[in-house]
Phi, psi and omega in degrees: 000316177232151171287155181300321180297315180298315182296315180294322177297315180299315180297316180297314180295319180298319179297316180296319180293322180291325180282342182297135179303133181194176183298324182296311182291327176293323178297316179298313181299318180298315179296320179296313181294320184286324191235000176104179186299313182300321179298315179298317182292314183287330172295319177298319178297319179297315178298319181297312183285343171297332178294339178294325177294318180290327176297313179296323178297321178291318181296316183275353180083005182293324184296344180294342177302321182290338178278326187261339184245113177294325181296312181298316180299315182293318181299312180294325179297316180293320178298316180297316180294320180297321179296319179294322177295323176297317178297321178298319178296317180299325182283317187286334183300310176263055192305326185270003180238149175294134186281127172236131180285322181191147180286343178279122183299319183296316179293322176306310182300315181296316182291321179293318176298314181297324180299311178293320182298311182296317179301319182292311187288340179271007179257104182295338178296324179293320178300316179294325178299311181295323179297326181271328190277308187298316182298338181295337183252002177268137184235122180303335181292340183258014173108210188301116182295312179303320180293321177299319180294324177297317179295316179297319178298320179295320178297316180299317179299317179299318179295321178296319179301314182295311185286309180294322178299321178295316177298317180297319181296311182289328175295323177296323178296318177296317180298319178300323179289317182295324183291346176277351181257107184306325183287343180257319189299326183289346180263350185298315181294323178297316178296318179300316180299317180296324178293315177300317179298318180297316179295319180296316179296319178299320179294319179298325183277355180291136176254151182291000000 
C-alpha cells in the first residue's frame, strides 16, 4: 500500500508535529495536572479520536468547506472558543478546590474523553490540517486514495494516543505531587482557567 520510505517519512513527520507545542498538548497537560493521571490519559484519548472525524472529513471532502467558506470556519471557531471559555468558567468557579467532574470513575472517564473529543472536532484548524496533510502521502500507484488516507489517519491517531497519553500520565504525576502542597494546589485551577482562556482567545484570533 505504501513504500517503506513514505511510511517512515509519514511517521517521522507525524511524531514531530504531535510533539510540537500547541493548544492540544497544553490542554492534555492542564487536565493531567488539575485532575490526575487518568484525566490526562482520557483527555488525550478524546483528542486523538477527535482526529478520526477530521480524517473522515478529509477523505469525504467535507473539510474543504472550512477552506472555502469563511462563515463555516468562523462559526466552528466561535463554537470551539466558547467551549473553552465554558471550561475556564467551570474551573475558576470552585477555585479553591481540586476539580472533580464526578465521583463516579466511569462518568469521569466519559466526560474527560468527551472534553478532549469536543475540543478537537470544534477546531477548524485541525480539519484544514488533515485536509492538507494526509493527501501528500497518498499515492495513486498504490491503489484507492481514500483508503490510503484512512490508514494514514489511523496511524496518526495511534501516535497521538501514545504521545499525548504519555504527556497526560506524567502531567498527572506532577499534579498529584503539587496537590499535596497546600501553597500550590489552591492555584492549580486558576492556572488551568487562564490556560483555557488563552487557548480560546488564540482560536478566536485565528484567520482562515
